[in-house]
C-alpha positions in Angstrom: -0.2 0.1 0.0 1.2 3.5 -0.8 -1.2 5.6 0.4 -4.6 5.8 2.4 -7.5 7.8 1.6 -9.9 7.8 4.8 -13.8 9.5 4.0 -14.6 10.9 7.3 -18.4 10.5 7.3 -21.1 10.3 10.0 -20.2 6.5 10.8 -16.4 6.6 10.7 -15.7 7.4 13.9 -18.4 4.6 15.0 -16.0 1.7 13.5 -13.7 0.1 15.9 -11.3 -0.5 13.0 -10.9 3.4 11.0 -8.9 4.4 13.5 -6.6 1.2 13.6 -6.3 1.4 10.0 -5.1 5.0 9.8 -2.9 3.9 12.8 -1.1 1.4 11.0 -0.8 3.3 7.6 1.1 5.9 9.8 3.2 3.7 11.7 4.4 2.0 8.5 5.0 5.8 7.4 2.1 5.3 4.9 0.5 8.9 3.5 -3.0 9.0 4.4 -4.9 11.4 3.0 -8.3 12.5 5.2 -11.1 13.8 3.3 -13.8 15.6 5.2 -17.3 14.8 4.4 -19.4 15.2 7.3 -17.2 15.2 10.5 -13.7 17.0 11.7 -10.5 14.9 12.0 -10.8 14.1 15.6 -8.6 12.6 18.2 -4.8 11.5 16.8 -5.4 12.5 13.3 -7.0 15.8 14.5 -2.8 16.9 13.7 -3.6 16.5 9.9 -5.1 18.7 7.5 -8.3 17.3 5.4 -9.5 18.0 2.2 -12.6 19.3 2.6 -15.1 17.6 0.0 -18.5 19.1 1.3 -20.2 20.9 -1.5 -17.4 19.8 -3.8 -17.9 17.3 -7.0 -16.1 14.0 -7.1 -14.1 15.2 -9.7 -13.0 18.4 -7.5 -11.9 15.9 -4.8 -10.3 13.5 -7.3 -8.1 16.5 -8.8 -7.0 17.4 -4.8 -6.0 13.8 -4.2 -4.0 13.9 -7.2 -2.0 17.0 -6.5 -1.5 15.7 -3.0 -0.3 12.2 -4.2 1.9 14.1 -6.9 3.9 16.4 -4.3 4.4 13.9 -2.1 8.2 12.8 -1.3 6.4 9.8 -0.3 4.2 9.1 -3.4 5.3 11.0 -6.2 7.6 8.8 -7.8 5.4 5.7 -7.5 2.1 7.8 -8.8 4.5 9.1 -11.5 5.4 5.2 -12.8 1.6 4.3 -12.5 0.5 7.0 -14.6 3.0 6.2 -17.1 1.8 2.5 -16.9 -1.7 3.7 -17.1 -1.0 5.7 -20.3 1.3 3.4 -21.9 -1.6 0.2 -21.5 -4.1 2.5 -22.6 -2.0 3.1 -25.6 -2.3 -0.6 -26.4 -6.4 -0.5 -26.5 -6.8 2.5 -28.6 -7.5 1.8 -32.0 -4.8 3.5 -34.5 -6.7 6.2 -36.8 -5.3 6.9 -40.2 -5.4 10.3 -40.4 -4.2 10.7 -44.1 -2.1 8.8 -46.9 1.2 8.3 -45.7 4.1 8.5 -48.6 5.0 5.2 -50.1 8.9 5.8 -48.9 10.9 8.2 -46.7 11.4 10.9 -48.1 15.2 11.5 -48.9 15.2 14.9 -46.7 14.4 13.0 -43.7 18.1 11.7 -43.4 19.6 14.8 -43.5 18.5 16.1 -40.0 19.7 13.1 -38.0 22.8 12.7 -35.2 25.1 13.0 -37.7 24.1 16.3 -39.0 26.4 18.9 -39.4 23.8 21.9 -38.4 23.4 20.1 -35.1 27.4 19.8 -34.3 28.4 23.2 -35.7 25.5 24.8 -33.3 27.3 23.3 -30.5 23.9 22.1 -29.1 22.8 18.5 -29.0 19.2 17.2 -29.1 
């Protein structure tokens, strides 16, 4: 587990397990994201800032969670890897659409701008 999101609703504090789950995550140094829906953070979690979900659409709360995960030192690298893998996997599922006719063979000019190009080496800038 890389992160735990806890939605603080009315029944949250009534459960015998929710505080335990958050405590275990914190003890393992896992990022905990509190999402305030109906109640304020209480007890040992009251020192952590919660995302206020009241009056917000799911999309807005999801964007805030995205920002927390992408900025946290604990999760940003793993999060970036996951997003990259999702993107690459999704590209495999997208049907390839032909935009227009393709030339039968590469243009002879395409070879002029490669890594051995004199213009690139003279400019002093690499690719």
